[in-house]
N, C-alpha and C positions, 0 to 999 in steps of 0.2 A: 504494500500500500504506500503510495507516495506520501511524503511528509505533510503536504498541505491537506490532503484528504484525511489523514490521521488526525490532524489538528482540528479540522472542521467536525469530524465525527466526535471528538472529545468535547468540543463546545456544544454540539447537539445533545450529547448525553447529559452534560451538566445542566443545560437549559431544560431538558425534559424532567430531570430530577427536581429542579427548582419549581417548575410549573406544577408538578404533581404535589409537592408539599404545599404550595400556595393554594391550589384547588381544594385540598383536604382541609386546610386551616380555615379558608374563607367559606366554602360551600359544603363541607362534609362529604359523605358518601356520594351524594348526588353530583358533586363536582368531580369526583374521581371517575365517574361514568364518562366524562369527556376525554379522558386520557387515551382511550383507544383511537379516537379520531385525531387527537393532537399528535400521537406517536407516529402517525402516517406522514406527517409533515417533514420533508427533508430539508427545506430551506431554513438555514440558521436565522436569517433576517426575519422571517415570519415567526419563528419561535421566540425571538427577542420581542417582537411586537406583542405576542400573546402574553409573555411574561410581564411586560410593561402594562398591558391592558388589565392584568389581574389586580394591579394596584387601585385602579379606578372603577373596575366593573362592579355594578350593583346587582347584576344577575348573570346567570350562565348564558342567556341570550346575547348579552353584551360581548362575551368571549366568543361565542359561536360565530359572530359576524367577522371575527379576525381569522378564522380558519378557512383557507381557500377551498 
């Protein structure tokens, strides 16, 4: 695996982990239900947007809008 790909995959894994924790803390088990969809996202920039969106989202629908 080329170095850049490995770095991006590491960032992706860290973002997914952070998103999962945020979903659980903010929305409980219902929030974790979104992880299957979010885990399909390969684009690190989209995952960053979802992570940032967690800070201001007042509902799961707010976050769903960020998932392509």
